[in-house]
C-alpha positions, 0 to 999 in steps of 0.5 A: 500500500502506498502512502497516498492510499494509506492516507485516503484509507485513514481519512475514510475511517470506519464510519466512512467505510460504512457510508461507502458500503451503504451507498454502494448497496443503494446503487446496486438496489437502484440499478436492479429496481430500474432493470426490473421496472423495465422488464415489467413495462415490457411484460405489460405491453405483451398481448399474453399477459393473462397467460403469463400471470397464470403461469407465474401464479402456478410457478409460485404455488409450486415453489411454495409447496416445495418450501413447505415440504422442505422446511415445514415437516418436523423430523421425529424426535430422537428419543421417540425413535429410540423408544419405538426401536426399544419397544419393537425389540421387546416385542420381538424378544418376547419380553 
């Protein structure tokens, strides 16, 4: 690091670094938002908007099902599984 870079970094400091980080994130968000708005405008000009909306709804419903299946099901309690195995063993052994 040169002396000039060291001085610039010292002037910026931790607070300045945070401000620059937030400004960079805001720029990325605005760029993404602008791009998304352009895409939405283009979609609204299409003649098959209703079909696109229906397909998007079906896709979102399918994704929702996947998420609920993935995170909604609670695995059985470990001690419950062990108790069932022990009970099955007792039945097999005749105890």
